[in-house]
PyMOL commands that place a pseudoatom at each C-alpha (Angstrom):
pseudoatom trace, name=CA, resn=MET, resi=1, chain=A, elem=C, hetatm=0, pos=[-30.731, -42.029, 23.954]
pseudoatom trace, name=CA, resn=LYS, resi=2, chain=A, elem=C, hetatm=0, pos=[-28.228, -43.372, 21.458]
pseudoatom trace, name=CA, resn=LYS, resi=3, chain=A, elem=C, hetatm=0, pos=[-27.466, -47.033, 20.876]
pseudoatom trace, name=CA, resn=PRO, resi=4, chain=A, elem=C, hetatm=0, pos=[-24.037, -47.036, 22.587]
pseudoatom trace, name=CA, resn=GLU, resi=5, chain=A, elem=C, hetatm=0, pos=[-25.576, -45.641, 25.781]
pseudoatom trace, name=CA, resn=ILE, resi=6, chain=A, elem=C, hetatm=0, pos=[-28.398, -48.187, 25.632]
pseudoatom trace, name=CA, resn=LEU, resi=7, chain=A, elem=C, hetatm=0, pos=[-25.902, -51.017, 25.255]
pseudoatom trace, name=CA, resn=LYS, resi=8, chain=A, elem=C, hetatm=0, pos=[-23.765, -49.692, 28.124]
pseudoatom trace, name=CA, resn=GLN, resi=9, chain=A, elem=C, hetatm=0, pos=[-26.846, -49.582, 30.361]
pseudoatom trace, name=CA, resn=LEU, resi=10, chain=A, elem=C, hetatm=0, pos=[-27.892, -53.090, 29.379]
pseudoatom trace, name=CA, resn=ILE, resi=11, chain=A, elem=C, hetatm=0, pos=[-24.419, -54.442, 30.137]
pseudoatom trace, name=CA, resn=GLU, resi=12, chain=A, elem=C, hetatm=0, pos=[-24.333, -52.618, 33.481]
pseudoatom trace, name=CA, resn=LYS, resi=13, chain=A, elem=C, hetatm=0, pos=[-27.823, -53.806, 34.468]
pseudoatom trace, name=CA, resn=SER, resi=14, chain=A, elem=C, hetatm=0, pos=[-26.932, -57.391, 33.546]
pseudoatom trace, name=CA, resn=GLY, resi=15, chain=A, elem=C, hetatm=0, pos=[-24.099, -57.458, 36.063]
pseudoatom trace, name=CA, resn=LEU, resi=16, chain=A, elem=C, hetatm=0, pos=[-21.935, -59.223, 33.503]
pseudoatom trace, name=CA, resn=THR, resi=17, chain=A, elem=C, hetatm=0, pos=[-18.601, -58.256, 32.072]
pseudoatom trace, name=CA, resn=GLN, resi=18, chain=A, elem=C, hetatm=0, pos=[-18.663, -57.021, 28.504]
pseudoatom trace, name=CA, resn=LYS, resi=19, chain=A, elem=C, hetatm=0, pos=[-17.068, -60.319, 27.424]
pseudoatom trace, name=CA, resn=ALA, resi=20, chain=A, elem=C, hetatm=0, pos=[-19.662, -62.433, 29.272]
pseudoatom trace, name=CA, resn=PHE, resi=21, chain=A, elem=C, hetatm=0, pos=[-22.487, -60.252, 27.924]
pseudoatom trace, name=CA, resn=ALA, resi=22, chain=A, elem=C, hetatm=0, pos=[-21.209, -60.738, 24.371]
pseudoatom trace, name=CA, resn=GLU, resi=23, chain=A, elem=C, hetatm=0, pos=[-20.990, -64.508, 24.863]
pseudoatom trace, name=CA, resn=LYS, resi=24, chain=A, elem=C, hetatm=0, pos=[-24.503, -64.643, 26.338]
pseudoatom trace, name=CA, resn=HIS, resi=25, chain=A, elem=C, hetatm=0, pos=[-25.923, -62.930, 23.258]
pseudoatom trace, name=CA, resn=GLY, resi=26, chain=A, elem=C, hetatm=0, pos=[-23.742, -64.682, 20.676]
pseudoatom trace, name=CA, resn=ILE, resi=27, chain=A, elem=C, hetatm=0, pos=[-21.910, -61.512, 19.702]
pseudoatom trace, name=CA, resn=ASP, resi=28, chain=A, elem=C, hetatm=0, pos=[-18.238, -61.268, 18.863]
pseudoatom trace, name=CA, resn=GLU, resi=29, chain=A, elem=C, hetatm=0, pos=[-16.734, -59.392, 21.846]
pseudoatom trace, name=CA, resn=PRO, resi=30, chain=A, elem=C, hetatm=0, pos=[-14.617, -56.992, 19.748]
pseudoatom trace, name=CA, resn=LYS, resi=31, chain=A, elem=C, hetatm=0, pos=[-17.747, -56.120, 17.744]
pseudoatom trace, name=CA, resn=LEU, resi=32, chain=A, elem=C, hetatm=0, pos=[-19.710, -55.407, 20.937]
pseudoatom trace, name=CA, resn=SER, resi=33, chain=A, elem=C, hetatm=0, pos=[-16.838, -53.219, 22.096]
pseudoatom trace, name=CA, resn=ARG, resi=34, chain=A, elem=C, hetatm=0, pos=[-16.997, -51.203, 18.858]
pseudoatom trace, name=CA, resn=TRP, resi=35, chain=A, elem=C, hetatm=0, pos=[-20.777, -50.855, 19.279]
pseudoatom trace, name=CA, resn=VAL, resi=36, chain=A, elem=C, hetatm=0, pos=[-20.381, -49.609, 22.850]
pseudoatom trace, name=CA, resn=THR, resi=37, chain=A, elem=C, hetatm=0, pos=[-17.703, -47.091, 21.906]
pseudoatom trace, name=CA, resn=GLY, resi=38, chain=A, elem=C, hetatm=0, pos=[-19.719, -45.888, 18.909]
pseudoatom trace, name=CA, resn=LYS, resi=39, chain=A, elem=C, hetatm=0, pos=[-17.054, -46.842, 16.362]
pseudoatom trace, name=CA, resn=ILE, resi=40, chain=A, elem=C, hetatm=0, pos=[-19.649, -48.859, 14.478]
pseudoatom trace, name=CA, resn=GLU, resi=41, chain=A, elem=C, hetatm=0, pos=[-23.416, -48.778, 14.797]
pseudoatom trace, name=CA, resn=PRO, resi=42, chain=A, elem=C, hetatm=0, pos=[-25.559, -51.881, 15.264]
pseudoatom trace, name=CA, resn=MET, resi=43, chain=A, elem=C, hetatm=0, pos=[-28.933, -52.136, 13.565]
pseudoatom trace, name=CA, resn=HIS, resi=44, chain=A, elem=C, hetatm=0, pos=[-31.954, -50.965, 15.579]
pseudoatom trace, name=CA, resn=ALA, resi=45, chain=A, elem=C, hetatm=0, pos=[-33.403, -54.479, 15.479]
pseudoatom trace, name=CA, resn=THR, resi=46, chain=A, elem=C, hetatm=0, pos=[-30.209, -55.924, 16.967]
pseudoatom trace, name=CA, resn=VAL, resi=47, chain=A, elem=C, hetatm=0, pos=[-30.259, -53.574, 19.951]
pseudoatom trace, name=CA, resn=GLN, resi=48, chain=A, elem=C, hetatm=0, pos=[-33.975, -54.161, 20.418]
pseudoatom trace, name=CA, resn=LEU, resi=49, chain=A, elem=C, hetatm=0, pos=[-33.475, -57.943, 20.401]
pseudoatom trace, name=CA, resn=ILE, resi=50, chain=A, elem=C, hetatm=0, pos=[-30.652, -57.728, 22.951]
pseudoatom trace, name=CA, resn=ALA, resi=51, chain=A, elem=C, hetatm=0, pos=[-32.810, -55.515, 25.169]
pseudoatom trace, name=CA, resn=PHE, resi=52, chain=A, elem=C, hetatm=0, pos=[-35.720, -57.959, 24.878]
pseudoatom trace, name=CA, resn=GLU, resi=53, chain=A, elem=C, hetatm=0, pos=[-33.441, -60.873, 25.794]
pseudoatom trace, name=CA, resn=GLU, resi=54, chain=A, elem=C, hetatm=0, pos=[-32.419, -58.876, 28.875]
pseudoatom trace, name=CA, resn=GLY, resi=55, chain=A, elem=C, hetatm=0, pos=[-36.062, -58.246, 29.810]
pseudoatom trace, name=CA, resn=TYR, resi=56, chain=A, elem=C, hetatm=0, pos=[-36.460, -54.708, 28.471]
pseudoatom trace, name=CA, resn=TYR, resi=57, chain=A, elem=C, hetatm=0, pos=[-38.547, -53.107, 25.758]
pseudoatom trace, name=CA, resn=LEU, resi=58, chain=A, elem=C, hetatm=0, pos=[-37.107, -50.293, 23.665]
pseudoatom trace, name=CA, resn=GLU, resi=59, chain=A, elem=C, hetatm=0, pos=[-39.292, -47.592, 22.253]
pseudoatom trace, name=CA, resn=TRP, resi=60, chain=A, elem=C, hetatm=0, pos=[-37.501, -45.716, 19.502]
pseudoatom trace, name=CA, resn=ILE, resi=61, chain=A, elem=C, hetatm=0, pos=[-38.124, -42.034, 19.093]
pseudoatom trace, name=CA, resn=PHE, resi=62, chain=A, elem=C, hetatm=0, pos=[-36.896, -40.616, 15.808]
pseudoatom trace, name=CA, resn=GLU, resi=63, chain=A, elem=C, hetatm=0, pos=[-36.291, -36.989, 15.005]
pseudoatom trace, name=CA, resn=LEU, resi=64, chain=A, elem=C, hetatm=0, pos=[-36.491, -35.436, 11.569]
pseudoatom trace, name=CA, resn=LYS, resi=65, chain=A, elem=C, hetatm=0, pos=[-33.417, -33.306, 10.945]
pseudoatom trace, name=CA, resn=PRO, resi=66, chain=A, elem=C, hetatm=0, pos=[-32.425, -31.407, 7.824]
pseudoatom trace, name=CA, resn=ILE, resi=67, chain=A, elem=C, hetatm=0, pos=[-29.519, -32.743, 5.805]
for i in range(1, 67): cmd.bond("trace and resi %d" % i, "trace and resi %d" % (i + 1))
show_as sticks, trace
zoom trace
């Protein structure tokens, strides 16, 4: 699962609006919006911290792909 989908799920499970979710986690709301839409990508550690703060643990699975 990609980071935008994880963030969308976390926001949905929180029951908060995107704006309230951003405020709760100290994130600029336009930045969170860009993360959710995939326009910019947050660091793995950032998404993992947000998930932890919401009561979830993320287990990252990486794939090796040729360049």
